[in-house]
C-alpha positions as CSV (number, residue, x, y, z in Angstrom):
1,M,123.1,108.4,93.4
2,A,120.0,109.7,91.6
3,S,117.8,111.8,93.8
4,A,114.3,110.4,94.5
5,P,111.5,111.8,92.2
6,P,109.3,114.4,93.8
7,P,106.4,112.9,95.8
8,S,103.3,112.7,93.6
9,T,99.7,112.8,94.5
10,G,98.9,111.4,91.0
11,R,97.3,113.0,88.0
12,E,94.3,115.3,88.7
13,L,91.2,114.5,86.6
14,L,89.8,117.3,84.6
15,S,86.1,118.5,85.1
16,P,85.8,117.3,88.7
17,P,82.5,117.5,90.7
18,T,81.8,120.9,92.1
19,D,80.8,119.7,95.6
20,G,81.7,116.9,98.0
21,I,82.5,113.5,96.3
22,S,80.5,110.8,97.9
23,N,82.0,107.8,96.1
24,L,84.1,106.7,93.2
25,R,84.5,103.2,91.7
26,F,86.5,101.7,88.9
27,S,84.8,99.4,86.3
28,N,85.5,95.7,86.3
29,H,86.2,95.8,82.6
30,S,88.3,99.0,81.9
31,D,89.8,102.1,83.4
32,H,86.4,103.8,83.4
33,L,85.7,105.5,86.7
34,L,82.2,106.3,88.1
35,V,81.9,109.2,90.5
36,S,78.9,110.4,92.6
37,S,78.7,113.8,94.3
38,W,76.8,116.1,96.5
39,D,76.6,118.4,93.4
40,K,73.7,116.1,92.3
41,S,75.8,114.5,89.5
42,V,77.1,111.1,88.6
43,R,80.0,111.4,86.2
44,L,81.8,108.7,84.1
45,Y,85.5,109.3,83.4
46,D,88.0,107.5,81.3
47,A,90.7,107.6,83.9
48,S,93.6,106.7,81.5
49,A,92.6,109.3,78.9
50,N,91.7,111.9,81.7
51,A,88.4,112.5,79.9
52,L,84.8,113.0,81.1
53,R,82.7,110.6,79.1
54,G,79.2,111.5,80.4
55,E,77.2,113.0,83.2
56,F,73.7,112.7,84.7
57,M,72.1,115.2,87.1
58,H,69.7,114.1,89.9
59,G,67.1,115.9,92.0
60,G,69.3,115.8,95.1
61,A,72.8,114.9,96.2
62,V,74.0,111.6,95.0
63,L,75.3,109.5,97.9
64,D,76.6,106.4,96.1
65,C,77.1,104.8,92.6
66,C,78.2,101.5,91.2
67,F,78.7,100.0,87.7
68,H,76.4,97.6,86.0
69,D,78.6,97.1,82.9
70,D,81.3,99.3,81.4
71,T,79.1,102.1,80.2
72,S,76.1,101.9,82.6
73,G,75.6,102.0,86.3
74,F,73.2,102.7,89.2
75,S,72.9,105.6,91.6
76,A,71.6,106.2,95.1
77,S,70.3,109.7,95.7
78,A,69.1,111.9,98.6
79,D,66.0,112.6,96.4
80,H,64.9,109.0,97.5
81,T,65.4,107.5,94.0
82,V,67.4,104.6,92.7
83,R,68.4,105.1,89.0
84,R,69.9,103.2,86.2
85,L,72.2,105.4,84.1
86,V,73.2,104.3,80.5
87,F,76.0,106.6,79.4
88,N,76.5,105.6,75.8
89,Y,72.8,106.2,75.0
90,N,72.4,109.1,77.5
91,K,69.4,107.4,78.9
92,E,68.3,107.0,82.5
93,D,65.3,105.4,84.3
94,V,64.2,105.2,87.9
95,L,64.3,101.6,89.2
96,G,62.4,102.7,92.3
97,R,62.2,104.7,95.5
98,H,62.8,104.6,99.2
99,D,61.1,106.6,101.9
100,G,64.3,108.5,102.7
101,P,67.6,109.4,101.2
102,V,69.3,106.3,99.5
103,R,72.8,106.0,101.0
104,C,74.2,102.9,99.4
105,V,73.9,100.9,96.1
106,E,75.6,97.7,95.1
107,Y,75.2,95.5,92.0
108,S,75.5,91.7,92.5
109,Y,77.0,90.0,89.5
110,A,76.2,86.6,91.2
111,T,72.4,87.2,91.4
112,G,71.9,90.1,88.8
113,Q,70.2,92.2,91.5
114,V,70.7,95.8,92.5
115,I,70.7,96.3,96.3
116,T,70.1,99.6,98.0
117,G,70.3,100.8,101.6
118,S,68.6,103.9,102.9
119,W,68.3,106.2,105.8
120,D,64.6,105.0,106.0
121,K,66.1,101.9,107.8
122,T,65.4,99.5,104.9
123,L,67.3,97.5,102.4
124,K,65.7,96.9,99.0
125,C,66.5,94.5,96.2
126,W,65.6,95.4,92.5
127,D,65.6,93.5,89.3
128,P,67.0,95.8,86.6
129,R,66.0,93.3,83.9
130,S,62.2,93.8,84.4
131,S,60.6,96.4,82.1
132,S,60.1,99.9,83.3
133,G,56.3,99.7,83.6
134,Q,56.6,96.9,86.2
135,D,57.5,97.2,89.9
136,R,61.1,96.2,89.9
137,S,61.3,95.8,93.7
138,V,61.9,92.1,94.6
139,G,62.0,92.6,98.4
140,T,62.2,95.1,101.2
141,Y,64.1,94.2,104.4
142,T,63.9,96.2,107.6
143,Q,67.2,97.2,109.2
144,P,67.8,98.0,112.9
145,E,68.9,101.5,112.0
146,R,69.8,103.8,109.0
147,V,72.1,102.1,106.5
148,Y,75.6,103.7,106.4
149,S,77.7,101.3,104.2
150,M,77.3,98.1,102.3
151,S,79.5,95.6,100.5
152,V,79.0,92.5,98.3
153,V,81.3,89.6,97.6
154,G,79.9,86.5,95.7
155,N,76.5,85.7,97.3
156,R,77.2,87.6,100.5
157,L,76.1,91.1,101.4
158,V,77.3,92.9,104.5
159,V,75.2,95.9,105.8
160,A,76.5,98.3,108.4
161,T,74.0,100.7,110.0
162,A,73.9,103.4,112.6
163,G,74.1,102.1,116.2
164,R,77.0,99.9,115.2
165,H,74.9,97.1,113.8
166,V,76.2,94.8,111.1
167,N,74.0,92.3,109.2
168,V,75.4,89.6,107.0
169,Y,73.0,88.2,104.3
170,D,73.0,85.4,101.8
171,L,71.6,87.1,98.6
172,R,70.0,83.8,97.6
173,N,67.8,83.9,100.8
174,M,67.2,87.4,102.1
175,S,64.4,86.6,104.5
176,Q,66.7,86.7,107.5
177,P,70.3,87.8,108.0
178,E,72.7,84.9,108.2
179,Q,74.4,86.7,111.0
180,R,73.5,89.7,113.1
181,R,76.5,91.3,114.6
182,E,77.7,94.4,116.5
183,S,80.7,96.3,115.3
184,S,83.8,95.5,117.4
185,L,84.7,99.2,117.2
186,K,83.2,101.5,119.9
187,Y,82.3,104.4,117.5
188,Q,80.2,105.0,114.5
189,T,80.9,102.9,111.4
190,R,82.1,104.8,108.3
191,C,82.8,102.1,105.8
192,V,82.6,98.3,105.3
193,R,84.3,96.4,102.5
194,C,84.4,92.6,102.0
195,Y,87.7,90.8,101.4
196,P,88.1,89.8,97.8
197,N,88.5,86.1,98.8
198,G,85.1,86.2,100.5
199,T,86.2,85.2,104.0
200,G,85.3,88.3,105.9
201,Y,85.2,92.1,105.9
202,A,87.1,95.2,107.0
203,L,85.1,97.9,108.9
204,S,86.3,101.4,109.7
205,S,85.0,104.0,112.2
206,V,85.1,107.7,112.9
207,E,87.6,107.1,115.6
208,G,90.7,106.2,113.5
209,R,90.4,102.4,113.7
210,V,89.8,99.5,111.4
211,A,88.5,96.1,112.4
212,M,89.3,92.9,110.5
213,E,86.4,90.5,110.8
214,F,85.7,86.9,109.6
215,F,82.4,85.2,108.6
216,D,83.5,81.8,110.0
217,L,81.9,81.7,113.5
218,S,83.9,78.9,114.8
219,E,86.4,79.6,117.6
220,T,89.3,79.2,115.1
221,G,87.6,81.6,112.6
222,Q,86.9,84.2,115.2
223,S,90.4,84.0,116.8
224,K,91.8,85.6,113.6
225,K,89.9,88.9,114.1
226,Y,91.6,92.0,115.3
227,A,91.4,95.8,115.1
228,F,94.1,98.4,114.7
229,K,94.6,102.1,115.0
230,C,95.3,104.3,112.0
231,H,94.9,107.9,110.7
232,R,95.9,109.5,113.9
233,K,98.9,111.6,115.1
234,S,100.4,112.9,118.3
235,E,100.6,116.6,118.8
236,A,101.9,118.1,122.1
237,G,101.2,114.9,123.9
238,R,97.7,114.6,122.6
239,D,96.4,111.9,120.3
240,I,94.5,113.5,117.4
241,V,92.2,111.0,115.8
242,Y,90.6,111.1,112.3
243,P,87.6,109.3,110.8
244,V,88.5,106.5,108.4
245,N,86.1,107.2,105.5
246,A,87.2,104.7,102.9
247,I,88.6,101.2,102.4
248,A,89.6,99.6,99.0
249,F,91.1,96.1,98.5
250,H,93.8,95.5,95.9
251,P,92.4,93.0,93.4
252,I,95.6,91.0,93.0
253,Y,97.3,91.0,96.4
254,G,94.4,91.4,98.8
255,T,96.2,94.2,100.6
256,F,94.0,97.3,101.2
257,A,94.1,101.1,101.2
258,T,92.4,103.3,103.8
259,G,91.6,107.0,103.4
260,G,91.2,109.3,106.3
261,C,90.2,112.8,107.2
262,D,93.9,113.5,107.8
263,G,94.4,113.6,104.0
264,Y,96.4,110.4,103.9
265,V,96.0,107.2,102.1
266,N,97.7,104.2,103.7
267,V,98.2,100.7,102.3
268,W,98.0,97.7,104.7
269,D,98.9,94.1,104.7
270,G,96.1,92.7,106.8
271,N,97.5,89.1,107.0
272,N,100.8,90.3,108.4
273,K,99.3,93.2,110.3
274,K,101.7,95.8,108.8
275,R,101.5,99.1,107.0
276,L,103.1,98.8,103.6
277,Y,103.0,102.3,102.4
278,Q,101.8,105.9,103.0
279,Y,101.2,108.2,100.1
280,T,102.0,111.9,100.0
281,K,99.4,113.9,101.9
282,Y,96.4,115.0,99.8
283,P,95.0,118.6,100.0
284,T,92.0,117.6,102.2
285,S,90.1,114.7,103.7
286,I,90.0,111.4,101.7
287,A,86.3,110.7,100.9
288,A,86.8,107.6,98.7
289,V,89.4,105.3,97.2
290,S,89.3,102.6,94.5
291,F,91.8,100.4,92.8
292,S,91.4,99.6,89.0
293,R,90.5,96.0,88.0
294,D,94.2,95.1,87.4
295,G,95.4,97.0,90.5
296,R,97.7,99.3,88.4
297,L,95.8,102.5,89.2
298,L,94.4,104.0,92.4
299,A,91.7,106.7,92.3
300,V,91.6,109.0,95.3
301,A,88.8,111.5,96.1
302,S,90.3,114.5,98.0
303,S,87.1,116.1,99.2
304,Y,86.4,117.7,102.6
305,T,83.8,115.6,104.5
306,Y,82.7,118.4,106.9
307,E,84.0,116.6,110.0
308,E,84.9,120.0,111.4
309,G,81.8,121.8,110.2
310,D,81.4,124.3,107.5
311,K,84.8,126.0,106.9
312,A,87.0,127.1,104.0
313,H,88.5,124.0,102.4
314,E,90.5,123.0,99.3
315,P,88.4,122.3,96.1
316,D,87.1,118.8,95.5
317,A,89.5,116.8,93.3
318,I,90.0,113.3,92.0
319,F,93.6,112.1,91.7
320,V,94.6,108.9,89.7
321,R,98.0,107.5,90.5
322,S,100.0,104.6,89.1
323,V,100.5,102.0,91.7
324,N,104.0,100.4,92.1
325,E,104.2,96.8,93.2
326,V,106.3,97.8,96.2
327,E,103.4,99.8,97.6
328,V,100.8,97.0,97.5
329,K,102.6,93.6,97.5
330,P,103.0,91.9,100.8
331,K,106.6,91.6,101.9
332,P,107.7,88.0,102.5
333,K,108.1,87.1,106.1
334,M,111.8,87.0,107.0
335,L,112.9,83.6,108.4
336,P,115.5,83.7,111.1
337,N,118.9,82.8,109.9
338,P,119.6,79.4,111.5
339,A,123.3,80.3,111.7
340,S,122.7,83.3,113.9
């Protein structure tokens, strides 16, 4: 019998950021990968060719980034700015500013708006189509606390803030949240990501748990929600718990990957409440994960997130791995054999 191939963390991208990686995202159109970092940069890679295609520097750490189209995107920076970055023309412009570090940025394909969330406790919407002389802000919405994570699906926006608040908006009417919720997890929220089918969202916390939530407020809808423990281990009778920093849904199967400060990426089947796969341990904390548009590639940011303070750590790295169907495809439920 042939021996199993050596466990692989995937191919390491050349020219990685030189400080903590805050986010990475694949394009909806190609294997382009956008990466934001505390080294004040946003980099565009061709993940398949393992090539750096462009880079923009900011006045402060870049806390988030997202694509607009295949060669342009938006960035959220600690220097309070929201920028549009056009890589093929090497052009950038400032869409606008917050009164504090900008933590999150999302682009809505449904409404053509850029949405940003800041530690100044506001959400802002921007129209990137208006010319640069104009005020591109189309609305400012006060949040109960500092914005920590956001996610968009269709016309819905989910905003998770400090203090475990979660606001759900309809982007077509931002005057009030559709729903004001509290996280069902007891500890600080790290990441929120909407289900690709638009029925709800997954939310992770610093305390090794993920909650599966649903928008439908009926009793039936809410009866489906649950939370589970992950990214923890037992050592000498003690439970060691790690923050879950990242969640990414598979675009085809709706299963999802989580990345934790334990250096592991796990893949879960949320419907059947099962772990499908655990990848080989990465050198340090997982700061971000993203599946490519066809689900064939998984990008993993192995980047220490300072959960244990300032200490010596492995260099920041981005790994891109090929995804096998067996790792992400839900397993069919086994029916009992009637003969047994």
